[in-house]
FIVEX-332936 format. One record per residue (C-alpha): residue number from 1; residue in three letters; y, z, x. Coordinates in steps of 0.1 Angstrom, whole numbers, plus 5000, padded with zeros to 4 digits. Layout:
# residues N
REC  resi  resn     Y     Z     X
REC   NUM   ALA     Y     Z     X
...
//
This chain:
# residues 401
REC  resi  resn     Y     Z     X
REC     1   UNK  4998  5000  4997
REC     2   UNK  5034  4988  5018
REC     3   UNK  5060  5017  5021
REC     4   UNK  5087  5016  4997
REC     5   UNK  5109  5023  5023
REC     6   UNK  5103  4991  5043
REC     7   UNK  5130  4968  5036
REC     8   UNK  5117  4935  5016
REC     9   UNK  5130  4901  5028
REC    10   UNK  5158  4886  5006
REC    11   UNK  5144  4859  4982
REC    12   UNK  5151  4825  4991
REC    13   UNK  5183  4809  4981
REC    14   UNK  5178  4775  4970
REC    15   UNK  5215  4764  4971
REC    16   UNK  5218  4775  5008
REC    17   UNK  5224  4742  5021
REC    18   UNK  5214  4747  5059
REC    19   UNK  5197  4718  5083
REC    20   UNK  5164  4734  5076
REC    21   UNK  5166  4742  5036
REC    22   UNK  5126  4740  5027
REC    23   UNK  5134  4743  4989
REC    24   UNK  5103  4770  4984
REC    25   UNK  5078  4756  5009
REC    26   UNK  5045  4746  4983
REC    27   UNK  5025  4742  5009
REC    28   UNK  5023  4778  5023
REC    29   UNK  5028  4788  5056
REC    30   UNK  5066  4787  5050
REC    31   UNK  5069  4752  5072
REC    32   UNK  5098  4731  5055
REC    33   UNK  5086  4699  5039
REC    34   UNK  5095  4667  5062
REC    35   UNK  5118  4652  5033
REC    36   UNK  5131  4688  5024
REC    37   UNK  5149  4685  5061
REC    38   UNK  5187  4675  5053
REC    39   UNK  5190  4654  5086
REC    40   UNK  5159  4637  5077
REC    41   UNK  5170  4630  5043
REC    42   UNK  5205  4620  5058
REC    43   UNK  5188  4597  5081
REC    44   UNK  5167  4578  5054
REC    45   UNK  5198  4574  5032
REC    46   UNK  5216  4558  5063
REC    47   UNK  5187  4537  5073
REC    48   UNK  5184  4523  5036
REC    49   UNK  5218  4513  5033
REC    50   UNK  5218  4492  5068
REC    51   UNK  5185  4477  5056
REC    52   UNK  5206  4467  5021
REC    53   UNK  5234  4458  5040
REC    54   UNK  5213  4435  5065
REC    55   UNK  5189  4423  5035
REC    56   UNK  5221  4412  5017
REC    57   UNK  5234  4396  5047
REC    58   UNK  5204  4378  5053
REC    59   UNK  5203  4363  5015
REC    60   UNK  5243  4361  5014
REC    61   UNK  5242  4325  5003
REC    62   UNK  5222  4338  4969
REC    63   UNK  5245  4374  4968
REC    64   UNK  5275  4361  4975
REC    65   UNK  5284  4346  4940
REC    66   UNK  5270  4377  4926
REC    67   UNK  5289  4404  4946
REC    68   UNK  5319  4385  4943
REC    69   UNK  5315  4383  4900
REC    70   UNK  5305  4423  4905
REC    71   UNK  5335  4429  4926
REC    72   UNK  5360  4410  4902
REC    73   UNK  5344  4431  4872
REC    74   UNK  5352  4465  4890
REC    75   UNK  5385  4453  4897
REC    76   UNK  5396  4443  4863
REC    77   UNK  5372  4467  4842
REC    78   UNK  5406  4493  4842
REC    79   UNK  5422  4460  4824
REC    80   UNK  5394  4456  4801
REC    81   UNK  5392  4489  4790
REC    82   UNK  5426  4493  4782
REC    83   UNK  5423  4461  4762
REC    84   UNK  5394  4477  4743
REC    85   UNK  5407  4516  4737
REC    86   UNK  5445  4506  4728
REC    87   UNK  5443  4472  4705
REC    88   UNK  5408  4477  4698
REC    89   UNK  5403  4441  4712
REC    90   UNK  5363  4435  4718
REC    91   UNK  5353  4434  4759
REC    92   UNK  5337  4398  4758
REC    93   UNK  5371  4381  4742
REC    94   UNK  5390  4395  4769
REC    95   UNK  5370  4388  4797
REC    96   UNK  5368  4355  4779
REC    97   UNK  5408  4355  4779
REC    98   UNK  5408  4367  4817
REC    99   UNK  5386  4333  4829
REC   100   UNK  5410  4310  4806
REC   101   UNK  5442  4328  4822
REC   102   UNK  5426  4321  4857
REC   103   UNK  5417  4288  4852
REC   104   UNK  5451  4279  4837
REC   105   UNK  5473  4296  4865
REC   106   UNK  5454  4269  4887
REC   107   UNK  5457  4242  4869
REC   108   UNK  5491  4249  4863
REC   109   UNK  5495  4252  4903
REC   110   UNK  5474  4219  4906
REC   111   UNK  5499  4200  4886
REC   112   UNK  5528  4214  4903
REC   113   UNK  5522  4216  4936
REC   114   UNK  5495  4191  4937
REC   115   UNK  5520  4159  4937
REC   116   UNK  5542  4182  4964
REC   117   UNK  5512  4187  4987
REC   118   UNK  5501  4151  4985
REC   119   UNK  5534  4136  4996
REC   120   UNK  5542  4166  5021
REC   121   UNK  5507  4156  5038
REC   122   UNK  5511  4118  5032
REC   123   UNK  5545  4119  5052
REC   124   UNK  5532  4141  5078
REC   125   UNK  5507  4114  5084
REC   126   UNK  5530  4088  5084
REC   127   UNK  5552  4106  5110
REC   128   UNK  5521  4121  5128
REC   129   UNK  5522  4092  5159
REC   130   UNK  5562  4096  5160
REC   131   UNK  5556  4136  5165
REC   132   UNK  5528  4129  5191
REC   133   UNK  5552  4105  5208
REC   134   UNK  5576  4132  5214
REC   135   UNK  5554  4156  5226
REC   136   UNK  5540  4130  5250
REC   137   UNK  5577  4125  5262
REC   138   UNK  5587  4163  5263
REC   139   UNK  5553  4167  5285
REC   140   UNK  5564  4138  5310
REC   141   UNK  5603  4148  5311
REC   142   UNK  5593  4189  5317
REC   143   UNK  5561  4188  5332
REC   144   UNK  5560  4154  5352
REC   145   UNK  5532  4144  5331
REC   146   UNK  5523  4110  5332
REC   147   UNK  5517  4099  5293
REC   148   UNK  5525  4061  5297
REC   149   UNK  5483  4052  5290
REC   150   UNK  5482  4076  5265
REC   151   UNK  5514  4062  5245
REC   152   UNK  5498  4029  5249
REC   153   UNK  5464  4042  5235
REC   154   UNK  5483  4058  5206
REC   155   UNK  5502  4029  5196
REC   156   UNK  5472  4006  5200
REC   157   UNK  5451  4032  5175
REC   158   UNK  5479  4036  5153
REC   159   UNK  5484  4001  5149
REC   160   UNK  5445  3996  5146
REC   161   UNK  5446  4022  5120
REC   162   UNK  5475  4008  5100
REC   163   UNK  5456  3970  5100
REC   164   UNK  5421  3981  5091
REC   165   UNK  5420  4017  5079
REC   166   UNK  5384  4018  5067
REC   167   UNK  5371  3999  5097
REC   168   UNK  5390  4023  5122
REC   169   UNK  5375  4053  5101
REC   170   UNK  5339  4040  5109
REC   171   UNK  5348  4035  5144
REC   172   UNK  5360  4067  5148
REC   173   UNK  5331  4085  5134
REC   174   UNK  5307  4061  5149
REC   175   UNK  5325  4072  5187
REC   176   UNK  5327  4107  5178
REC   177   UNK  5289  4109  5170
REC   178   UNK  5278  4082  5196
REC   179   UNK  5245  4093  5214
REC   180   UNK  5241  4128  5200
REC   181   UNK  5219  4119  5167
REC   182   UNK  5237  4142  5145
REC   183   UNK  5255  4122  5119
REC   184   UNK  5229  4128  5095
REC   185   UNK  5224  4166  5095
REC   186   UNK  5269  4164  5096
REC   187   UNK  5271  4146  5068
REC   188   UNK  5239  4167  5050
REC   189   UNK  5257  4199  5062
REC   190   UNK  5293  4186  5045
REC   191   UNK  5273  4175  5014
REC   192   UNK  5255  4211  5013
REC   193   UNK  5286  4233  5016
REC   194   UNK  5306  4209  4993
REC   195   UNK  5275  4214  4965
REC   196   UNK  5274  4249  4975
REC   197   UNK  5314  4257  4968
REC   198   UNK  5309  4237  4933
REC   199   UNK  5282  4259  4924
REC   200   UNK  5302  4290  4935
REC   201   UNK  5330  4277  4912
REC   202   UNK  5305  4276  4881
REC   203   UNK  5285  4309  4893
REC   204   UNK  5314  4332  4899
REC   205   UNK  5330  4330  4865
REC   206   UNK  5294  4333  4845
REC   207   UNK  5281  4363  4864
REC   208   UNK  5320  4376  4861
REC   209   UNK  5315  4372  4824
REC   210   UNK  5284  4397  4818
REC   211   UNK  5294  4415  4847
REC   212   UNK  5330  4427  4831
REC   213   UNK  5313  4426  4797
REC   214   UNK  5284  4453  4805
REC   215   UNK  5303  4468  4830
REC   216   UNK  5305  4501  4816
REC   217   UNK  5268  4504  4801
REC   218   UNK  5262  4497  4842
REC   219   UNK  5279  4520  4851
REC   220   UNK  5267  4550  4828
REC   221   UNK  5232  4540  4837
REC   222   UNK  5239  4544  4873
REC   223   UNK  5253  4580  4862
REC   224   UNK  5219  4592  4851
REC   225   UNK  5204  4590  4889
REC   226   UNK  5233  4615  4904
REC   227   UNK  5221  4644  4914
REC   228   UNK  5230  4671  4888
REC   229   UNK  5235  4696  4913
REC   230   UNK  5259  4675  4932
REC   231   UNK  5274  4656  4908
REC   232   UNK  5309  4673  4908
REC   233   UNK  5310  4670  4946
REC   234   UNK  5297  4631  4943
REC   235   UNK  5319  4620  4916
REC   236   UNK  5351  4633  4935
REC   237   UNK  5343  4615  4965
REC   238   UNK  5337  4581  4942
REC   239   UNK  5367  4588  4927
REC   240   UNK  5385  4590  4963
REC   241   UNK  5367  4554  4970
REC   242   UNK  5376  4540  4939
REC   243   UNK  5412  4546  4942
REC   244   UNK  5414  4534  4979
REC   245   UNK  5397  4500  4971
REC   246   UNK  5412  4497  4938
REC   247   UNK  5446  4501  4950
REC   248   UNK  5444  4483  4984
REC   249   UNK  5438  4449  4968
REC   250   UNK  5460  4455  4937
REC   251   UNK  5488  4462  4959
REC   252   UNK  5480  4435  4987
REC   253   UNK  5481  4412  4958
REC   254   UNK  5516  4421  4946
REC   255   UNK  5530  4423  4983
REC   256   UNK  5513  4388  4990
REC   257   UNK  5533  4373  4963
REC   258   UNK  5564  4390  4969
REC   259   UNK  5557  4379  5008
REC   260   UNK  5552  4341  4995
REC   261   UNK  5585  4341  4980
REC   262   UNK  5605  4351  5008
REC   263   UNK  5586  4328  5033
REC   264   UNK  5594  4295  5008
REC   265   UNK  5626  4307  5002
REC   266   UNK  5640  4317  5037
REC   267   UNK  5620  4287  5055
REC   268   UNK  5635  4262  5026
REC   269   UNK  5668  4276  5038
REC   270   UNK  5665  4271  5072
REC   271   UNK  5653  4236  5068
REC   272   UNK  5615  4241  5082
REC   273   UNK  5599  4209  5071
REC   274   UNK  5570  4217  5046
REC   275   UNK  5587  4250  5042
REC   276   UNK  5566  4253  5005
REC   277   UNK  5532  4248  5021
REC   278   UNK  5535  4272  5052
REC   279   UNK  5552  4297  5031
REC   280   UNK  5524  4296  5005
REC   281   UNK  5501  4296  5034
REC   282   UNK  5511  4321  5053
REC   283   UNK  5515  4344  5018
REC   284   UNK  5484  4339  5007
REC   285   UNK  5470  4351  5039
REC   286   UNK  5491  4379  5040
REC   287   UNK  5463  4394  5020
REC   288   UNK  5446  4403  5052
REC   289   UNK  5467  4420  5074
REC   290   UNK  5483  4404  5103
REC   291   UNK  5463  4369  5096
REC   292   UNK  5497  4353  5078
REC   293   UNK  5511  4354  5115
REC   294   UNK  5496  4321  5121
REC   295   UNK  5519  4302  5106
REC   296   UNK  5549  4312  5123
REC   297   UNK  5538  4291  5159
REC   298   UNK  5535  4259  5132
REC   299   UNK  5569  4264  5116
REC   300   UNK  5583  4264  5150
REC   301   UNK  5565  4233  5160
REC   302   UNK  5571  4216  5131
REC   303   UNK  5607  4225  5132
REC   304   UNK  5611  4214  5171
REC   305   UNK  5590  4180  5161
REC   306   UNK  5619  4175  5132
REC   307   UNK  5646  4179  5154
REC   308   UNK  5636  4161  5179
REC   309   UNK  5621  4130  5168
REC   310   UNK  5638  4099  5157
REC   311   UNK  5663  4080  5164
REC   312   UNK  5690  4100  5141
REC   313   UNK  5674  4134  5156
REC   314   UNK  5703  4158  5165
REC   315   UNK  5681  4170  5194
REC   316   UNK  5666  4205  5206
REC   317   UNK  5688  4238  5192
REC   318   UNK  5671  4267  5202
REC   319   UNK  5688  4286  5175
REC   320   UNK  5676  4259  5150
REC   321   UNK  5641  4257  5164
REC   322   UNK  5634  4290  5176
REC   323   UNK  5656  4317  5161
REC   324   UNK  5663  4310  5124
REC   325   UNK  5625  4302  5116
REC   326   UNK  5617  4333  5136
REC   327   UNK  5642  4355  5118
REC   328   UNK  5629  4346  5086
REC   329   UNK  5594  4353  5096
REC   330   UNK  5596  4385  5110
REC   331   UNK  5621  4396  5085
REC   332   UNK  5596  4395  5061
REC   333   UNK  5572  4413  5082
REC   334   UNK  5598  4442  5089
REC   335   UNK  5600  4441  5053
REC   336   UNK  5562  4442  5048
REC   337   UNK  5556  4466  5070
REC   338   UNK  5584  4493  5065
REC   339   UNK  5592  4488  5029
REC   340   UNK  5564  4471  5008
REC   341   UNK  5538  4488  5022
REC   342   UNK  5549  4524  5022
REC   343   UNK  5565  4517  4989
REC   344   UNK  5538  4496  4971
REC   345   UNK  5508  4507  4989
REC   346   UNK  5520  4543  4999
REC   347   UNK  5493  4561  5020
REC   348   UNK  5456  4551  5001
REC   349   UNK  5445  4538  5031
REC   350   UNK  5454  4567  5055
REC   351   UNK  5450  4543  5084
REC   352   UNK  5473  4536  5113
REC   353   UNK  5483  4500  5123
REC   354   UNK  5463  4502  5152
REC   355   UNK  5429  4510  5132
REC   356   UNK  5436  4482  5105
REC   357   UNK  5440  4457  5134
REC   358   UNK  5410  4470  5151
REC   359   UNK  5393  4471  5118
REC   360   UNK  5401  4432  5112
REC   361   UNK  5390  4420  5142
REC   362   UNK  5358  4435  5138
REC   363   UNK  5354  4425  5101
REC   364   UNK  5364  4386  5113
REC   365   UNK  5336  4387  5138
REC   366   UNK  5307  4404  5115
REC   367   UNK  5313  4385  5085
REC   368   UNK  5340  4360  5084
REC   369   UNK  5361  4354  5063
REC   370   UNK  5345  4381  5036
REC   371   UNK  5344  4402  5064
REC   372   UNK  5385  4396  5069
REC   373   UNK  5387  4406  5034
REC   374   UNK  5366  4435  5026
REC   375   UNK  5368  4450  5062
REC   376   UNK  5398  4475  5052
REC   377   UNK  5382  4486  5022
REC   378   UNK  5350  4488  5034
REC   379   UNK  5361  4509  5067
REC   380   UNK  5384  4528  5040
REC   381   UNK  5350  4541  5021
REC   382   UNK  5335  4547  5056
REC   383   UNK  5364  4568  5067
REC   384   UNK  5361  4591  5033
REC   385   UNK  5326  4597  5038
REC   386   UNK  5331  4606  5075
REC   387   UNK  5356  4632  5062
REC   388   UNK  5342  4644  5032
REC   389   UNK  5304  4644  5041
REC   390   UNK  5293  4637  5080
REC   391   UNK  5321  4656  5093
REC   392   UNK  5316  4690  5072
REC   393   UNK  5280  4687  5084
REC   394   UNK  5283  4682  5117
REC   395   UNK  5309  4717  5121
REC   396   UNK  5284  4734  5098
REC   397   UNK  5258  4724  5122
REC   398   UNK  5281  4735  5150
REC   399   UNK  5288  4767  5135
REC   400   UNK  5250  4776  5132
REC   401   UNK  5241  4765  5169
//
C-alpha cells in the first residue's frame, strides 16, 4: 500500500504544448508517439506543403488557369458578397456581370487603343531605317566605328523588304534557321503557345464563374478541417494573411492606374514619342514593384532618335532628351514611393524596400511572370507564418533548453 504522504505526480495536461507532448501514451511505457511530437508534425506539414508546391509547378500547364480563377474568385468574393447581402443579388448574376464588365472594358480599350497602337507601330516600322541610320552615324562620329558597310547593308535590306515584303520575310526566316533543323519545332512551339493562351482566355472565365459562385460553401467546407482547439489562433493568422494579400492586390491596381495616367500625361507634355503606349506599359508593369522602370531608358532612346533623325531634326539637347523625360519618370516614382504607397497601401506588407527588391528577384528567377506577380503576397504570408508560428515555437524551444 502506497504511503499517503508520498507526493503523486501531477496529472498530464494535454493542453501543454511542449516539444515532446505525448497526448496520453496509449502504447504504455509513457513514451511519445512519433506523430505526437510537435516538431515531427511540423516537419511533415512543411514537407507536404513543399510537395504540393512542386506538384503544382510540375503540372502548371493544367493548374495555372484553375489557380488564377480561384485567386480571382478570392479577390472578388467581398464584392460579390456585398451585392448579395446589401441588394439581394444572386451570386451567379453578380459573377456574370463582373465577367461581362471585364470583357466590355477590354473591348472598349481595344477599339480605342487598337488603332492608336497600330498607327504608332506602323510609324515606328517606317522610321526604323532612319533610326538605325542615326544610331550608326552616332557610333561612327562619337566612337570612331566604321559603319559604312553596316549602313549599306541596312539600305539594301530595307529596299528589298519594301519591294518584296513576303519574299524578304521568307528569306530572313530561312537564314535565321539555316542549318539548325529547328524550324518545325519553333513553329510547333509558337502554335502551341498560341493555342494555350486561347484556351486560358476561355477557361479562366469559365472556372472563375463556378469558383466565385461556390466560394462561400467552399470556405465553409474547409472550416470543418480546422482543429477545434486551435481554431481561434488559426483564424487570426488566416485573417492577417487575408488582409495582407487582398490589400496588396487591391491597392497595387489603384496605384498602377494612377501611375499610368501620370506617365501618359507627363511624357505627352514632354513630347516623348509614343507616350501613350509607353505610359500604359510603365503603369501596368508598376503592378510589380521596380519592373516598370524598364520603360524609362526606352523613352530616352525614342526621344533621342526623334530629335536627331531627319533633315528637320532640331538636334541633340540634353534637357529635351534626358532631363524632362527623366524628371517625369522619377517624379512619378517619388510620388508612388512616398505618397501613393504609404497613403493607399499603408503598412499592409510590412516589408522594407530592399526586402521587396530581393523578393522580386527571387520570384522572377523561380516562377517567371507568375513569380513576379505573386512573390510579394507569398512573401508576406511566409513572414506572417514565421512571426506568428515559427518564431514563438523557436523561442519556446530555446527557453526549455
